[in-house]
VMD Tcl script that draws the C-alpha trace (Angstrom):
set ca {
  {-0.26 0.12 0.15}
  {2.23 2.97 -1.26}
  {1.43 6.25 -0.64}
  {0.96 8.11 -4.07}
  {0.17 11.85 -3.02}
  {0.44 14.37 -0.09}
  {-3.09 15.57 -1.61}
  {-3.46 18.58 0.74}
  {-1.61 20.01 3.84}
  {-2.92 23.09 5.78}
  {-2.23 24.42 8.55}
  {0.53 21.91 9.36}
  {4.21 23.48 10.73}
  {5.17 25.83 8.02}
  {3.18 23.98 5.25}
  {-0.06 26.55 5.15}
  {-1.56 26.13 2.68}
  {0.00 22.86 0.23}
  {-1.83 21.17 -2.31}
  {-0.41 18.34 -4.70}
  {-0.07 20.73 -7.69}
  {1.28 19.53 -11.69}
  {3.87 17.39 -8.87}
  {4.59 13.33 -10.41}
  {3.05 10.54 -7.64}
  {5.31 9.85 -5.40}
  {7.29 6.34 -6.95}
  {9.55 3.19 -5.13}
  {12.23 5.87 -5.20}
  {11.66 9.37 -4.00}
  {14.36 11.98 -2.77}
  {13.27 15.10 -1.64}
  {16.29 17.68 -1.35}
  {15.93 20.77 1.15}
  {17.73 23.38 3.39}
  {17.50 23.25 6.83}
  {13.87 24.88 7.53}
  {12.97 24.25 4.23}
  {9.87 21.74 6.11}
  {12.02 18.43 6.34}
  {11.30 17.74 9.38}
  {7.51 18.80 8.97}
  {7.44 15.54 6.64}
  {9.45 13.60 8.50}
  {7.25 14.23 11.75}
  {3.74 13.54 9.43}
  {4.42 10.41 8.31}
  {6.24 9.61 11.59}
  {2.05 10.21 13.03}
  {1.10 7.79 10.38}
  {3.41 5.10 11.84}
  {2.55 5.47 15.38}
  {-1.33 5.84 14.57}
  {-2.09 9.36 16.19}
  {-3.82 12.79 13.88}
  {-1.06 15.15 13.46}
  {-1.95 18.59 14.63}
  {-3.12 19.99 11.77}
  {-6.46 21.95 10.00}
  {-5.80 19.92 7.33}
  {-4.45 16.46 5.92}
  {-4.83 14.24 3.17}
  {-3.00 11.40 1.47}
  {-3.31 9.73 -1.76}
  {-2.76 5.76 -1.48}
  {-2.64 3.10 -3.90}
  {-6.29 1.87 -2.18}
  {-7.87 5.31 -2.00}
  {-7.30 8.76 0.15}
  {-6.57 8.38 4.02}
  {-6.82 11.72 6.28}
  {-4.75 12.75 8.82}
  {-7.71 12.37 11.73}
  {-7.93 8.38 10.16}
  {-4.48 7.63 11.18}
  {-5.01 6.05 14.31}
  {-8.35 4.07 13.33}
  {-8.12 2.89 9.77}
  {-6.11 0.90 8.29}
  {-2.83 1.97 6.97}
  {0.72 1.57 5.23}
  {3.32 -0.35 6.98}
  {5.48 2.26 7.03}
  {9.19 3.27 9.52}
  {10.42 6.15 10.07}
  {13.32 7.36 11.06}
  {13.74 10.83 12.00}
  {14.95 12.93 14.95}
  {12.20 11.81 17.40}
  {13.44 8.08 16.21}
  {16.99 9.10 17.51}
  {15.08 10.73 21.02}
  {12.81 7.55 21.32}
  {15.69 4.97 21.12}
  {18.12 6.15 22.23}
  {18.08 6.78 26.14}
  {20.80 7.22 28.43}
  {19.95 6.53 32.07}
  {20.61 10.04 33.54}
  {22.90 10.49 36.44}
  {22.47 7.23 38.18}
  {25.95 5.78 37.26}
  {29.32 6.56 35.34}
  {30.14 5.08 32.88}
  {25.96 5.97 31.52}
  {24.33 3.16 30.10}
  {22.49 3.30 26.85}
  {19.14 1.43 26.03}
  {18.61 0.93 21.95}
  {15.05 0.54 20.73}
  {11.53 2.48 21.35}
  {10.18 -0.54 23.23}
  {13.16 -0.93 25.09}
  {14.06 2.71 25.25}
  {10.35 3.65 26.43}
  {10.04 0.73 29.24}
  {13.81 2.17 30.60}
  {12.51 5.64 31.05}
  {9.69 4.28 32.34}
  {12.16 2.40 35.35}
  {13.73 5.67 35.33}
  {11.00 7.09 36.14}
  {9.78 4.81 38.99}
  {12.71 4.91 40.20}
  {13.43 8.34 40.62}
  {9.84 7.89 42.44}
  {10.49 5.18 44.19}
  {13.35 7.21 46.31}
  {10.63 10.55 46.40}
  {8.00 8.24 47.81}
  {11.15 6.84 50.18}
  {11.90 10.58 50.81}
  {8.68 11.30 51.99}
  {8.08 8.05 54.03}
  {11.23 9.02 55.74}
  {10.48 12.29 55.89}
  {6.30 11.78 56.65}
  {7.33 9.14 59.42}
  {9.81 11.72 61.27}
  {7.04 14.39 61.14}
  {4.59 12.00 62.08}
  {7.00 10.60 65.37}
  {7.29 14.17 66.35}
  {3.75 15.33 66.04}
  {2.47 11.98 68.35}
  {5.24 12.51 70.75}
  {3.62 16.30 71.28}
  {0.67 14.80 71.03}
  {0.94 12.05 73.69}
  {2.85 14.89 75.26}
  {-0.01 17.12 74.78}
  {-2.30 14.64 76.67}
  {-0.15 13.83 79.59}
  {0.38 17.95 80.63}
  {-3.58 17.92 80.73}
  {-4.47 14.71 82.60}
  {-1.67 15.96 84.82}
  {-3.60 19.40 85.25}
  {-7.17 17.53 85.32}
  {-5.97 15.30 88.18}
  {-4.39 17.92 90.06}
  {-7.35 20.71 90.22}
  {-9.96 17.20 91.56}
  {-7.71 15.87 93.58}
  {-9.36 14.64 96.99}
  {-11.96 11.94 94.50}
  {-10.20 8.50 94.86}
  {-11.43 8.56 90.84}
  {-9.05 11.38 90.06}
  {-6.40 10.23 91.49}
  {-4.36 8.15 88.62}
  {-6.18 10.49 86.33}
  {-3.46 9.41 82.66}
  {-3.43 9.62 79.10}
  {-5.51 7.88 78.13}
  {-8.32 8.91 80.50}
  {-8.06 12.10 79.31}
  {-8.64 10.75 75.58}
  {-11.33 8.79 76.32}
  {-12.69 12.62 77.61}
  {-12.01 14.33 74.23}
  {-13.22 11.32 71.91}
  {-16.31 11.45 74.23}
  {-16.28 15.16 73.70}
  {-15.05 14.84 69.72}
  {-18.53 12.76 68.90}
  {-21.58 15.40 69.85}
  {-23.14 16.74 67.41}
  {-23.57 19.84 69.63}
  {-20.47 22.41 70.85}
  {-20.33 22.19 74.06}
  {-19.81 25.86 75.71}
  {-17.60 26.93 78.37}
  {-18.67 27.75 81.65}
  {-18.31 31.06 82.64}
  {-16.74 32.49 85.56}
  {-18.85 32.85 88.30}
  {-20.25 29.06 87.54}
  {-16.20 27.81 87.30}
  {-15.61 29.70 90.64}
  {-18.47 27.47 92.08}
  {-17.33 24.69 90.97}
  {-14.05 24.89 92.11}
  {-15.83 25.71 95.62}
  {-17.02 23.26 95.47}
  {-14.84 20.80 95.59}
  {-12.22 22.64 98.05}
  {-12.14 21.33 101.87}
  {-14.09 19.26 103.47}
  {-17.96 18.96 104.43}
  {-18.73 22.07 107.05}
  {-21.23 21.49 110.21}
  {-24.89 22.20 109.41}
  {-26.45 24.98 111.11}
  {-29.55 25.71 112.88}
  {-32.56 27.45 110.94}
  {-32.48 31.52 111.58}
  {-35.80 32.41 113.64}
  {-38.58 35.24 113.83}
  {-40.84 36.63 115.93}
  {-44.67 35.39 114.60}
  {-45.22 39.40 113.67}
  {-48.97 39.67 113.19}
  {-48.41 43.70 112.28}
  {-51.76 44.31 111.12}
  {-53.63 42.52 114.39}
  {-51.45 44.71 116.51}
  {-52.44 47.78 113.89}
  {-55.92 46.99 114.26}
  {-55.98 46.37 118.54}
  {-54.15 49.60 118.26}
  {-56.84 51.63 116.21}
  {-59.44 50.31 118.23}
  {-58.54 51.51 122.00}
  {-57.09 54.52 120.14}
  {-61.23 55.27 118.90}
  {-62.29 54.35 122.39}
  {-64.02 57.03 124.77}
  {-64.70 56.08 128.19}
  {-68.09 56.96 130.03}
  {-67.92 57.93 133.56}
  {-69.07 60.92 136.29}
  {-65.75 61.88 135.72}
  {-64.08 64.63 137.23}
  {-63.68 67.64 134.87}
  {-60.58 68.94 136.02}
  {-58.82 65.39 135.68}
  {-59.98 65.03 132.83}
  {-58.24 68.88 131.66}
  {-55.32 67.37 133.18}
  {-54.11 63.63 131.50}
  {-51.23 63.86 133.82}
  {-52.79 64.96 136.80}
  {-55.22 62.53 136.54}
  {-52.87 59.71 136.12}
  {-51.07 61.12 139.06}
  {-54.10 60.41 140.79}
  {-55.17 57.23 139.34}
  {-51.60 55.85 140.50}
  {-52.15 57.14 144.02}
  {-55.63 55.17 144.06}
  {-53.95 51.99 143.98}
  {-51.05 53.10 146.03}
  {-54.10 53.06 149.41}
  {-55.81 49.68 149.98}
  {-59.46 49.69 151.02}
  {-58.43 50.04 154.83}
  {-56.41 53.40 153.92}
  {-57.88 56.28 156.18}
  {-55.41 59.21 155.56}
  {-53.27 60.24 152.93}
  {-49.52 58.48 151.99}
  {-48.79 61.99 150.64}
  {-49.84 64.44 153.27}
  {-50.88 62.18 156.00}
  {-54.51 64.23 155.82}
  {-57.94 62.24 156.67}
  {-59.04 60.59 153.39}
  {-62.83 61.94 152.83}
  {-65.31 59.17 151.72}
  {-66.96 61.05 149.47}
  {-64.29 62.27 147.98}
  {-62.67 58.36 147.39}
  {-66.30 57.81 145.98}
  {-66.11 60.30 143.64}
  {-62.97 59.09 142.09}
  {-63.76 55.68 141.71}
  {-66.49 56.99 139.39}
  {-64.30 58.74 137.47}
  {-61.85 55.78 137.33}
  {-64.11 53.24 137.30}
  {-64.07 49.95 135.56}
  {-64.24 49.94 131.87}
  {-61.42 52.96 132.42}
  {-59.11 50.44 134.19}
  {-60.18 48.17 131.95}
  {-59.43 50.33 129.22}
  {-56.18 51.05 130.66}
  {-54.79 47.70 131.06}
  {-55.46 47.07 127.32}
  {-54.01 50.03 126.88}
  {-50.71 49.04 128.78}
  {-51.10 45.63 127.38}
  {-50.41 46.86 123.86}
  {-47.66 49.12 125.05}
  {-45.64 46.68 126.82}
  {-46.20 44.36 123.25}
  {-44.83 47.65 121.12}
  {-42.01 47.46 124.03}
  {-41.10 44.73 122.83}
  {-40.92 44.69 119.67}
  {-38.89 47.27 119.36}
  {-36.31 46.07 121.65}
  {-36.09 43.00 119.32}
  {-37.91 44.55 116.31}
  {-36.90 40.24 114.68}
  {-35.39 38.41 117.11}
  {-33.41 36.13 115.10}
  {-30.74 33.61 115.09}
  {-28.03 34.78 112.36}
  {-25.26 32.34 111.75}
  {-21.38 33.78 110.78}
  {-20.62 34.30 107.60}
  {-17.62 32.23 108.12}
  {-20.00 29.63 108.71}
  {-21.02 28.74 105.42}
  {-19.49 27.72 102.86}
  {-17.70 30.42 100.06}
  {-19.77 29.55 97.06}
  {-23.19 30.96 99.39}
  {-21.54 33.98 100.73}
  {-23.13 36.10 98.27}
  {-26.74 35.13 98.47}
  {-25.87 34.95 102.28}
  {-25.13 38.78 101.99}
  {-27.75 39.87 100.03}
  {-30.21 38.24 102.48}
  {-28.98 39.61 105.41}
  {-29.07 43.01 103.92}
  {-32.65 42.90 102.67}
  {-33.64 41.77 106.38}
  {-31.36 44.98 108.11}
  {-33.84 46.74 105.87}
  {-37.42 45.23 106.57}
  {-36.44 45.57 110.49}
  {-35.59 49.66 110.04}
  {-38.97 49.81 108.86}
  {-40.61 47.93 110.84}
  {-38.23 49.39 114.01}
  {-39.46 53.07 112.43}
  {-43.52 52.22 112.85}
  {-43.54 50.88 116.15}
  {-42.16 53.95 117.67}
  {-44.78 55.70 115.69}
  {-47.29 53.47 117.53}
  {-45.70 53.50 120.94}
  {-46.00 57.45 121.13}
  {-49.87 57.11 119.90}
  {-50.23 54.73 122.79}
  {-49.17 57.09 125.36}
  {-51.10 59.69 124.29}
  {-54.38 57.65 124.39}
  {-53.03 56.10 128.33}
  {-53.02 60.12 128.99}
  {-56.09 61.34 126.66}
  {-58.70 58.08 127.70}
  {-61.69 59.88 126.87}
  {-60.77 61.01 123.95}
  {-59.94 59.58 120.53}
  {-56.97 59.65 118.53}
  {-55.82 58.63 114.76}
  {-52.91 56.24 114.60}
  {-51.40 58.42 111.49}
  {-50.73 61.61 113.80}
  {-48.65 59.59 115.71}
  {-46.27 58.10 112.71}
  {-42.81 59.94 111.57}
  {-43.56 62.90 109.25}
  {-40.81 62.54 106.43}
  {-40.78 63.37 103.60}
  {-40.84 59.97 101.83}
  {-40.86 59.65 98.69}
  {-44.15 57.91 97.05}
  {-42.48 54.88 95.66}
  {-39.97 54.34 98.68}
  {-39.60 51.68 100.97}
  {-41.35 53.17 103.81}
  {-43.76 54.57 101.95}
  {-44.72 51.68 100.45}
  {-44.15 49.81 103.66}
  {-47.00 52.03 105.50}
  {-49.09 51.73 102.36}
  {-49.05 47.38 102.78}
  {-49.97 47.52 106.32}
  {-52.43 49.69 106.25}
  {-54.21 47.98 103.21}
  {-54.08 44.84 105.53}
  {-50.59 42.65 104.14}
  {-48.82 40.93 106.86}
  {-46.07 39.70 105.52}
  {-43.21 41.59 105.67}
  {-41.86 40.03 102.28}
  {-44.53 42.20 100.74}
  {-42.62 45.28 100.40}
  {-40.49 43.84 97.99}
  {-41.83 41.03 96.63}
  {-39.59 38.50 98.11}
  {-39.41 37.54 102.20}
  {-35.84 38.20 103.43}
  {-35.96 35.41 105.94}
  {-36.92 33.08 104.05}
  {-34.22 33.82 102.07}
  {-31.64 33.41 104.66}
  {-33.68 30.12 105.60}
  {-32.98 29.46 101.74}
  {-29.08 29.87 102.28}
  {-28.99 28.14 105.40}
  {-31.08 25.35 104.07}
  {-28.49 25.16 100.58}
  {-25.52 25.29 103.68}
  {-26.99 22.00 104.92}
  {-28.20 20.10 102.09}
  {-24.79 20.62 100.31}
  {-23.08 19.42 103.91}
  {-25.98 16.59 103.60}
  {-24.66 16.03 100.10}
  {-21.35 17.11 99.84}
  {-19.97 14.09 98.24}
  {-21.97 13.45 95.52}
  {-21.90 17.60 94.77}
  {-18.07 17.81 95.04}
  {-18.69 14.40 92.46}
  {-20.39 15.96 90.35}
  {-18.99 19.40 90.79}
  {-15.07 17.69 89.56}
  {-17.25 15.99 86.92}
  {-18.65 19.24 85.06}
  {-14.93 20.29 86.28}
  {-13.43 17.73 83.98}
  {-15.81 18.36 81.03}
  {-14.54 21.97 80.63}
  {-10.63 21.06 81.23}
  {-11.72 19.15 77.74}
  {-14.10 21.46 76.44}
  {-10.80 24.16 76.81}
  {-8.33 21.72 75.05}
  {-10.94 20.76 72.69}
  {-9.45 22.80 69.52}
  {-6.16 22.08 70.32}
  {-7.24 18.56 70.64}
  {-8.70 18.12 67.13}
  {-5.94 20.28 65.60}
  {-3.08 17.66 66.66}
  {-5.47 15.31 66.06}
  {-6.29 15.73 62.61}
  {-1.97 16.50 62.06}
  {-1.53 12.92 62.85}
  {-4.18 11.64 61.13}
  {-3.02 13.72 57.59}
  {0.78 12.23 58.12}
  {-0.46 8.92 58.61}
  {-3.05 8.67 55.30}
  {-0.16 10.22 53.92}
  {2.48 7.74 55.12}
  {-0.30 5.50 54.38}
  {-0.28 6.27 50.82}
  {3.22 6.94 49.90}
  {3.21 3.66 51.48}
  {0.14 2.42 49.19}
  {2.16 3.69 45.94}
  {5.83 1.61 47.24}
  {5.30 -1.45 47.41}
  {3.95 -2.09 43.23}
  {7.23 0.09 42.38}
  {9.63 -2.42 43.30}
  {7.29 -5.37 41.11}
  {6.98 -2.76 38.01}
  {10.72 -2.21 37.89}
  {11.32 -6.25 37.80}
  {8.83 -6.64 35.14}
  {9.88 -3.66 33.12}
  {13.47 -4.63 32.88}
  {12.26 -8.48 32.14}
  {10.84 -7.51 28.99}
  {13.68 -5.04 28.16}
  {16.13 -8.39 28.63}
  {14.06 -10.29 26.29}
  {14.78 -7.21 23.58}
  {18.52 -6.89 24.48}
  {20.32 -7.50 20.82}
  {24.01 -9.34 21.82}
  {26.73 -6.82 22.12}
  {29.36 -8.88 19.52}
  {26.15 -8.64 16.59}
  {25.80 -4.58 17.83}
  {29.32 -4.09 16.91}
  {29.34 -5.82 13.26}
  {27.08 -3.61 12.48}
  {28.36 -1.03 14.12}
  {31.49 -1.51 12.48}
  {29.60 -1.69 9.25}
  {27.83 1.33 9.56}
  {30.61 3.45 10.52}
  {33.69 2.10 8.02}
  {35.42 1.71 11.43}
  {35.41 0.40 15.27}
  {36.09 2.75 16.83}
  {32.43 2.34 19.26}
  {31.08 -0.91 20.67}
  {28.78 -1.34 22.88}
  {28.87 -3.60 25.67}
  {26.68 -5.49 27.90}
  {25.79 -3.78 31.41}
  {22.86 -4.93 33.27}
  {19.96 -4.55 31.25}
  {21.52 -2.37 28.88}
  {24.66 -1.50 26.91}
  {28.13 0.82 27.75}
  {28.97 2.46 24.46}
  {33.01 2.10 24.54}
  {35.32 4.49 22.63}
  {37.92 2.16 21.62}
  {38.81 1.10 25.67}
  {37.73 3.55 27.60}
  {33.77 4.34 28.36}
  {31.99 6.68 25.62}
  {31.29 9.19 28.46}
  {29.77 12.10 26.04}
  {28.11 11.06 22.51}
  {27.61 13.45 20.05}
  {25.05 14.29 18.63}
  {26.34 12.70 15.19}
  {27.19 9.40 17.33}
  {23.52 9.17 18.51}
  {22.12 10.07 15.33}
  {24.63 7.09 13.81}
  {23.59 4.66 15.88}
  {20.04 5.49 16.18}
  {20.53 4.98 12.65}
  {22.13 1.81 12.29}
  {19.21 -0.09 15.47}
  {16.93 1.27 13.05}
  {18.48 -0.43 10.01}
  {18.35 -2.89 11.74}
  {15.14 -3.26 12.79}
  {13.43 -3.48 9.18}
  {14.48 -7.17 9.52}
  {11.62 -7.46 12.81}
  {9.07 -10.58 12.18}
  {6.84 -6.97 13.04}
  {7.64 -5.56 9.88}
  {6.67 -6.48 6.26}
  {9.99 -4.45 4.57}
  {8.70 -6.51 0.96}
  {5.74 -4.62 1.26}
  {6.55 -1.92 3.73}
  {7.14 2.12 3.33}
  {10.64 3.17 4.82}
  {11.61 7.60 5.05}
  {15.34 8.54 6.66}
  {15.14 11.88 7.37}
  {19.09 12.68 6.96}
  {20.79 10.15 8.72}
  {24.07 11.02 8.14}
  {24.69 14.02 9.92}
  {28.10 15.07 11.34}
  {29.70 12.05 9.63}
  {33.28 12.16 7.63}
  {33.51 11.15 4.26}
  {34.46 7.98 4.88}
  {31.49 7.08 7.45}
  {29.11 8.81 5.32}
  {30.47 6.94 2.51}
  {29.89 3.81 4.34}
  {26.88 4.42 6.61}
  {24.69 4.60 2.72}
  {26.02 1.32 1.50}
  {24.80 -0.12 5.01}
  {21.39 1.67 4.33}
  {21.38 0.57 0.74}
  {21.47 -3.09 1.57}
  {19.24 -2.48 4.41}
  {16.08 -0.74 2.10}
  {17.14 -1.79 -1.46}
  {13.75 -4.59 -1.12}
  {11.56 -1.84 0.29}
  {8.34 -1.30 -1.55}
  {8.56 2.44 -0.88}
  {11.64 4.75 0.21}
  {11.43 8.35 0.91}
  {14.90 10.61 1.57}
  {15.37 13.25 2.47}
  {18.43 15.98 3.44}
  {20.09 18.65 2.76}
  {23.66 17.17 2.94}
  {24.82 17.21 -0.56}
  {27.08 14.71 -0.53}
  {24.63 12.22 0.76}
  {22.49 13.86 -1.87}
  {24.57 12.50 -4.31}
  {25.47 9.39 -3.33}
  {21.38 8.66 -3.56}
  {20.70 9.94 -7.01}
  {23.47 7.93 -8.42}
  {21.45 4.90 -6.36}
  {18.02 6.22 -7.40}
  {19.09 6.99 -11.11}
  {20.49 3.22 -11.10}
  {17.44 1.71 -9.77}
  {15.24 3.78 -11.84}
  {17.40 2.58 -15.23}
  {17.84 6.43 -15.70}
  {21.78 6.18 -15.55}
  {22.80 9.23 -16.82}
  {20.36 10.21 -18.88}
  {18.62 13.79 -17.72}
  {15.83 12.86 -14.89}
  {12.21 13.88 -16.84}
  {9.34 13.40 -14.32}
  {6.92 12.67 -16.53}
  {8.44 9.97 -18.22}
  {10.57 8.02 -15.20}
  {8.02 5.73 -13.85}
  {9.33 4.34 -10.69}
  {11.87 6.83 -9.36}
  {11.45 10.36 -8.22}
  {12.95 13.80 -7.10}
  {12.07 16.51 -4.93}
  {12.91 19.70 -3.46}
  {11.33 21.71 -0.65}
  {11.76 25.59 -1.13}
  {10.43 28.00 1.59}
  {8.10 31.26 0.64}
  {6.87 34.07 2.55}
  {2.69 34.03 2.65}
  {0.72 36.88 4.79}
  {4.62 37.82 5.88}
  {4.97 34.34 7.24}
  {7.57 31.55 6.18}
  {5.81 28.55 4.63}
  {7.05 25.69 2.31}
  {5.83 24.13 -0.57}
  {7.39 20.99 -2.78}
  {8.67 21.14 -6.25}
  {10.73 18.89 -8.75}
  {14.09 19.27 -8.43}
  {16.20 21.87 -10.13}
  {17.89 19.73 -13.15}
  {20.87 21.50 -12.29}
  {20.80 19.86 -8.90}
  {20.44 16.29 -10.51}
  {22.57 16.77 -13.94}
  {25.48 18.10 -11.99}
  {27.50 16.81 -8.79}
  {27.76 19.67 -7.07}
  {25.19 21.73 -5.44}
  {27.34 24.95 -6.36}
  {26.19 24.92 -9.87}
  {22.98 25.50 -8.86}
  {23.63 27.75 -6.24}
  {25.64 29.73 -9.01}
  {22.29 29.88 -11.34}
  {20.42 31.23 -8.94}
  {22.72 33.73 -8.10}
  {23.15 35.27 -12.21}
  {19.30 35.07 -12.30}
  {18.79 36.83 -8.96}
  {21.45 39.56 -9.93}
  {19.94 40.25 -13.75}
  {15.89 39.91 -11.96}
  {14.55 43.75 -11.74}
  {13.67 45.00 -8.71}
  {11.42 43.16 -6.39}
  {7.37 43.57 -6.25}
  {7.27 41.16 -3.36}
  {9.13 39.83 -0.79}
  {8.81 35.90 -2.02}
  {11.08 36.84 -4.55}
  {14.31 37.43 -2.81}
  {13.50 36.05 0.79}
  {15.83 32.58 -0.20}
  {18.63 35.16 -1.58}
  {20.52 35.77 1.20}
  {21.11 32.89 2.26}
  {21.52 31.08 -1.78}
  {24.84 33.82 -1.80}
  {26.03 32.78 1.58}
  {26.35 29.42 0.59}
  {28.18 30.20 -2.32}
  {30.48 32.79 -1.33}
  {31.18 29.70 1.68}
  {31.40 26.99 -1.27}
  {33.83 29.34 -2.98}
  {36.28 30.95 -0.34}
  {36.40 27.31 0.43}
  {39.00 26.42 -2.28}
  {39.72 29.88 -2.85}
  {40.97 31.01 0.37}
  {41.03 27.64 2.58}
  {43.36 28.98 5.95}
  {40.76 31.41 6.81}
  {37.48 29.67 6.82}
  {34.92 30.58 9.89}
  {35.88 34.36 8.99}
  {33.56 35.33 5.93}
  {35.40 39.02 6.00}
  {38.26 38.14 7.08}
  {38.47 35.56 4.04}
  {37.14 38.63 1.75}
  {40.47 40.65 2.31}
  {42.25 37.84 0.95}
  {40.39 38.80 -2.24}
  {40.54 41.43 -4.95}
  {38.10 43.59 -5.37}
  {36.87 47.13 -4.73}
  {36.75 47.79 -0.89}
  {33.37 49.35 -0.66}
  {31.61 46.31 -2.78}
  {33.04 44.09 -0.58}
  {31.17 45.74 2.09}
  {28.48 46.29 0.57}
  {28.72 42.03 0.89}
  {29.52 41.47 3.72}
  {26.45 43.61 5.51}
  {24.32 42.29 3.38}
  {25.02 38.53 3.76}
  {25.03 39.24 7.63}
  {22.29 41.37 7.94}
  {19.61 38.96 5.71}
  {20.97 35.82 6.18}
  {19.97 32.89 8.05}
  {16.48 34.78 9.58}
  {14.53 32.22 11.29}
  {11.61 34.47 10.66}
  {9.80 37.56 8.99}
  {9.03 40.29 11.30}
  {5.74 42.19 10.78}
  {7.55 45.79 10.28}
  {9.55 44.04 7.30}
  {10.54 46.89 4.61}
  {10.96 46.00 1.29}
  {13.05 48.56 0.25}
  {15.59 46.47 2.74}
  {16.12 44.14 0.05}
  {15.70 46.01 -2.53}
  {19.49 45.93 -3.18}
  {19.67 42.57 -3.38}
  {20.42 42.17 -7.99}
  {23.04 44.94 -7.19}
  {24.64 43.05 -3.95}
  {24.32 40.13 -5.97}
  {25.88 41.39 -9.42}
  {28.73 42.71 -6.53}
  {29.21 39.02 -5.65}
  {29.64 37.62 -9.55}
  {31.66 40.60 -10.02}
  {33.84 39.54 -6.83}
  {33.93 35.74 -8.06}
  {35.43 36.93 -12.28}
  {38.23 39.29 -10.49}
  {39.55 36.21 -8.48}
  {38.75 33.22 -11.18}
  {37.94 34.38 -14.45}
  {38.10 30.89 -16.19}
  {36.20 29.22 -13.16}
  {33.73 32.56 -13.28}
  {33.23 31.61 -17.53}
  {33.31 28.40 -17.10}
  {30.15 28.09 -14.76}
  {28.64 30.76 -17.43}
  {28.39 28.31 -20.35}
  {27.24 25.38 -18.18}
  {24.13 27.75 -16.51}
}
mol new
graphics top color blue
foreach p $ca { graphics top sphere $p radius 0.5 }
foreach p [lrange $ca 0 end-1] q [lrange $ca 1 end] { graphics top cylinder $p $q radius 0.2 }
display resetview
């Protein structure tokens, strides 16, 4: 299945809009000549894509085969010709040197072996990286674990010291702390830390020992409403009797007289004061004034006075415990209760004092109705003050002192004492509960750091497991690959014979080293292979692969791109002969080169194979052999490549020099260029021609164009123009966007100067060349 045409190459590297236009179909033997940058590598890579079954990176690729059209997008999906391609990509893929592992270097030949050895190298590098990673991660994990355990130990010690006194915490160690933290971490709802007050209460609850229980404080049964009602009733009483006006008008005198009557018994006949006889009528009159109702009333008043006096002396007879006798966490509540109790006692004292004044006044004036309010303290109290509120509550019949502020001060005090006693009764249980709460609070405080340290350990552990899992299979994978490489290992003796035949000398030879080869230069390892040597080894190996069972040479296509880079003339000839022998039976051959010496050898071979002998090449008549050349052009300011038939001069003569001379002659005769494409390649052609002329005319000064020109005869100004033109415009990699056509408009004149320089220095040579072209 031969290739007949490359019918379309669009957007493929340097081939921007290539179409097969008027070219002869590819034959069995196809030679393509082109300088560097003309598109040889792009063409050989296109064939390489076909070999590998990969679609090329192009807008559109289309080839005409013997049996139909093959598109680039179908390279990997449809049947395609058997093809083997040698180019720079083959060299890179088939000659692999293990980097930096050992000296002397070990090389691997063959794309399969080279690819596998690259995999081995990558796996070994990965293995080394993973081992370092495992070592580093292990150290970090060990450090994190040690620090984590120290953290747990320190936290456990802190909890143990805080909660000493309970047997459960006397041996509180890291495992118990870890258990606590795991329990806290598993709770979905975050547990809040204790506030300062609650924390202090719990800490106080576990300090010291249980304190003695306290007796409950007591108070008199003060029924203020009943007392008030009784006082009001007595104040309203007016005694009805035979009164003595003088005594009524003088309560003090009446009181003195009444006490005097009590001091005299029934048997007394004389006054105890003046010792005068007591008139019976006077006694009867006084008795009538101070009758039984009066006496009863006076007795009730005296009883009320005694009651009030007793209450005033101790408004709230109470047994209030000492503050220090209570647990510290109850002190604040105790202080508030006592303070409220004292405030209420002041109100009662002020009230009773007024009641006592009213009663005393009533005793003096039993025959007149009195109002209690007139004897109560008269101060300018705000209507919302405690004192005003007190009297309002009393007058409204509220009996409980606690109604002053909505709760009982006495009851508060009772509650505080009861809490104290309850705490004593439940001291051990309360302390245990407090310890549990404090333990939990210590855990809550440490939870964030616990999580952070635990997460770090988990991350290191996961990383270590992942690295270990990745490391485990590598040794087996490397072993499998190395066994596969050994299966493809060629005997060193066979390679050495091939290399000697290829280069024409035995300077380089192979020695087996593990799964690869050490390449020797004489008796010493070849420490640094040149690009030419690597290319030669790769090409020798390529030619050897053409005889593999996996490739049918007689029905296959062979593509060879510049295989003789940097070879000397003798080695080039040997390499050509070796190549010719190995490829002569191929169904179709493509050879691409920029080396004119190699081109000449291949051209002569193809001329003979195509029965052209010494006849001129006529594309229309030749059937099996065709010659092409690649030429760069300019499209839209960018380099582009085209394929055309070989110039007859290149085919007819044994030197590229003839073709270059004709190109310069045509350029010198041309009119001022109308497009950049007309003159784009002329500076390179001129430089190549001049260097070829100088190489035999001034052989001792190679490498310095200006210095060589100094040795030639001719106008100095013309030589300077030539040097400037060549240095400025030859070897341009690309066309600049702002490139001015006028820069190259001087090309015809400079080329004329160049031909004049050759004529002036070798007239016979110049005239002979002009006759040929």
